[in-house]
DOKE-835550 format. One line per field, with one value per residue (C-alpha): x, y, z; residue in three letters. Coordinates in nm, 4 decimals, always signed. Layout:
N
c1: c(X ...) .
c2: c(Y ...) .
c3: c(Z ...) .
code: c(ALA ...) .
end
This chain:
170
c1: c(+0.0000 +0.1513 +0.1895 -0.0139 +0.0400 -0.1933 -0.2653 -0.4263 -0.6917 -0.7379 -1.1013 -1.2254 -1.5890 -1.6994 -2.0452 -2.2402 -2.3654 -2.7434 -2.9674 -3.1307 -2.7861 -2.7097 -2.7619 -2.9288 -2.6004 -2.6199 -2.3129 -2.2921 -2.4041 -2.1060 -2.2904 -2.3419 -1.9705 -1.8932 -2.1176 -1.9444 -1.6037 -1.7181 -1.8333 -1.5074 -1.2994 -1.5066 -1.4426 -1.0698 -1.0511 -1.2441 -1.0160 -0.7118 -0.8354 -1.0805 -1.2912 -1.6021 -1.4965 -1.6501 -1.5799 -1.3866 -1.3300 -1.3241 -0.9867 -0.9686 -1.1886 -1.0968 -1.3679 -1.1326 -1.3535 -1.7247 -1.8494 -2.1105 -2.4207 -2.3480 -1.9851 -1.8272 -1.6840 -1.4238 -1.3490 -1.0118 -0.9395 -0.6569 -0.5233 -0.2262 -0.1243 -0.2414 -0.1922 -0.3062 -0.6748 -0.7166 -0.6456 -0.6022 -0.7580 -0.6533 -0.9157 -0.8669 -1.1705 -1.1405 -1.3810 -1.3788 -1.4471 -1.7584 -1.6096 -1.2345 -1.2302 -0.9494 -0.9384 -0.8838 -0.8360 -1.1321 -1.1176 -0.9412 -1.0124 -0.8597 -1.0791 -0.9938 -1.1604 -1.1344 -1.1572 -1.3834 -1.4778 -1.8333 -1.8957 -1.7751 -1.4417 -1.1399 -0.9183 -0.5666 -0.5036 -0.2040 +0.0656 +0.1043 +0.4100 +0.4123 +0.5707 +0.5464 +0.6870 +0.3344 +0.2432 +0.5619 +0.4856 +0.1290 +0.2485 +0.4981 +0.2506 -0.0134 +0.1912 +0.2305 -0.1451 -0.2189 +0.0187 -0.1330 -0.4846 -0.3771 -0.2032 -0.5046 -0.7389 -0.5197 -0.4414 -0.0689 +0.1825 +0.3310 +0.6812 +0.6013 +0.4998 +0.8406 +0.7352 +0.5747 +0.8735 +1.1026 +0.9084 +0.9724 +1.3060 +1.4642) .
c2: c(+0.0000 +0.3336 +0.5954 +0.9134 +1.2722 +1.4668 +1.6974 +1.4059 +1.3753 +1.7459 +1.8465 +2.2026 +2.2756 +2.6388 +2.7494 +3.0356 +3.0355 +3.0775 +3.2030 +2.8601 +2.7126 +2.9500 +2.9675 +3.2570 +3.4530 +3.4263 +3.2019 +2.8690 +2.5746 +2.3596 +2.0485 +2.2004 +2.2690 +1.9137 +1.7766 +1.9906 +1.8757 +1.5108 +1.5422 +1.7013 +1.4443 +1.1616 +1.2827 +1.3212 +0.9671 +0.8290 +1.0090 +0.8628 +0.5061 +0.4798 +0.2701 +0.3062 +0.4896 +0.5207 +0.7670 +0.5854 +0.8781 +1.2503 +1.2855 +1.6581 +1.9593 +2.3164 +2.5798 +2.8775 +3.1414 +3.1852 +3.1687 +3.4443 +3.4271 +3.5411 +3.4257 +3.2383 +2.9289 +2.7025 +2.3536 +2.2264 +1.8564 +1.6236 +1.2873 +1.3555 +0.9916 +0.6477 +0.3367 -0.0132 +0.0554 +0.3823 +0.7374 +1.0491 +1.3538 +1.7014 +1.9702 +2.3466 +2.5769 +2.9290 +3.2213 +3.5038 +3.8582 +3.9865 +4.3261 +4.2821 +3.9249 +3.8423 +3.4760 +3.3798 +3.0317 +2.9770 +2.6115 +2.2818 +1.9163 +1.5736 +1.2814 +0.9152 +0.7167 +0.3481 +0.2110 -0.0924 -0.3339 -0.4025 -0.6256 -0.3652 -0.5383 -0.3046 -0.2992 -0.1714 +0.1854 +0.3442 +0.5100 +0.8879 +1.0644 +1.4140 +1.6891 +2.0269 +2.1135 +2.1341 +1.7945 +1.6423 +1.7927 +1.6604 +1.3202 +1.2802 +1.4007 +1.1531 +0.8562 +1.0152 +1.0801 +0.7212 +0.5807 +0.8024 +0.6849 +0.3208 +0.3629 +0.5437 +0.2729 +0.0016 -0.1412 -0.0594 -0.0983 +0.2463 +0.1021 +0.0247 +0.3845 +0.4765 +0.8059 +0.9251 +0.8200 +1.0160 +1.3334 +1.2960 +1.1175 +1.3404) .
c3: c(+0.0000 -0.1096 +0.1661 +0.1214 +0.2274 +0.4563 +0.1614 -0.0233 +0.2486 +0.3147 +0.3336 +0.3592 +0.4407 +0.4378 +0.5453 +0.6970 +1.0575 +1.0452 +1.3285 +1.3709 +1.4537 +1.7399 +2.1149 +2.3033 +2.2783 +1.8971 +1.8778 +1.6954 +1.9102 +2.0132 +1.8969 +1.5533 +1.5269 +1.6435 +1.3675 +1.1043 +1.2279 +1.2261 +0.8639 +0.7489 +0.9402 +0.7944 +0.4406 +0.5117 +0.6537 +0.3581 +0.1099 +0.2836 +0.3205 +0.0280 +0.2665 +0.4786 +0.7958 +1.1398 +1.4189 +1.6912 +1.9260 +1.9697 +2.1378 +2.1840 +2.1225 +2.2084 +2.1849 +2.2002 +2.0383 +1.9965 +1.6385 +1.5960 +1.3791 +1.0256 +1.0389 +0.7545 +0.9205 +0.7582 +0.8880 +0.7604 +0.8261 +0.7249 +0.8360 +1.0640 +1.1179 +1.0153 +1.2218 +1.1238 +1.0599 +1.2478 +1.1418 +1.3501 +1.1873 +1.2983 +1.2443 +1.2428 +1.2515 +1.1110 +1.1200 +0.8728 +0.9861 +0.8088 +0.7399 +0.6871 +0.5556 +0.8004 +0.9043 +1.2691 +1.4114 +1.6409 +1.7410 +1.6847 +1.7363 +1.6966 +1.5932 +1.5378 +1.2618 +1.1774 +0.8245 +0.7907 +0.5147 +0.3965 +0.6997 +0.9507 +1.0180 +1.0590 +0.7522 +0.6846 +0.5713 +0.3955 +0.6030 +0.6134 +0.4746 +0.6313 +0.4221 +0.5971 +0.9401 +1.0839 +0.9352 +1.0817 +1.4237 +1.4223 +1.2937 +1.5814 +1.8445 +1.7223 +1.8449 +2.1889 +2.2035 +2.1027 +2.3645 +2.6329 +2.5410 +2.5523 +2.8894 +3.0396 +2.9073 +3.0607 +2.7163 +2.7281 +3.0073 +3.0797 +3.0447 +2.6790 +2.5994 +2.4603 +2.3007 +2.6235 +2.8327 +2.6007 +2.6827 +3.0544 +3.0617 +2.7924) .
code: c(MET GLU PRO LYS THR PRO ALA GLN SER ARG THR ILE LEU THR ASP LEU VAL LEU PRO SER GLU THR ASN PRO LEU ASN ASN LEU PHE GLY GLY GLU LEU LEU ALA ARG MET ASP ARG ALA ALA SER ILE ALA ALA ARG ARG HIS SER ARG ARG ILE VAL VAL THR ALA SER VAL ASN HIS VAL ALA PHE ASN ARG ALA VAL PRO VAL GLY SER VAL VAL THR VAL ASP ALA ALA VAL SER ARG ALA PHE SER SER SER MET GLU ILE PHE ILE ASP VAL TRP ILE GLU ASP ARG TYR SER GLY GLU ARG THR LYS ALA ASN GLU ALA ILE TYR THR PHE VAL ALA VAL ASP ASP THR GLY LYS PRO THR LYS VAL PRO GLU ILE ARG PRO GLU THR ASP LEU GLU LYS GLU ARG TYR ALA ALA ALA LEU ARG ARG LYS GLN LEU SER LEU VAL LEU ALA GLY LYS MET ASP PRO SER GLN ALA THR GLU LEU LYS ALA LEU PHE MET GLY) .
end
């Protein structure tokens, strides 16, 4: 299986925040943003694996800025690392100022998807070959995040988490 670059999975969804999608403060509902991020991540995972994909986990979500009604919101997702059948997708959320057009990073998230065959059984995915400095940084951090998740879930002995140990043992 040929490795792929994050750029090959990159998915950009741009949409307008409508009044029916906002809370009483006229900001986008968090759940609405989560759904948009899930859709973009799903497309990115599908582009990478060319398989049916399912959301395995939402590993991290940071709601750093409110997204006001009328904003143009862009969800930018790409596979940051692929393991055997799972893929970590890093998502950046940008808002565009209505008047100046300036884009500001509002939120970010990390989702994990698993590729499955027609019977729902996990299936192998291509490796990722990061190219840019940011892609390389996210690629390296993905293994640390995976090891931490496995240790916390009791599925990996902490002594086996070599990438995590390297952070603390230098």
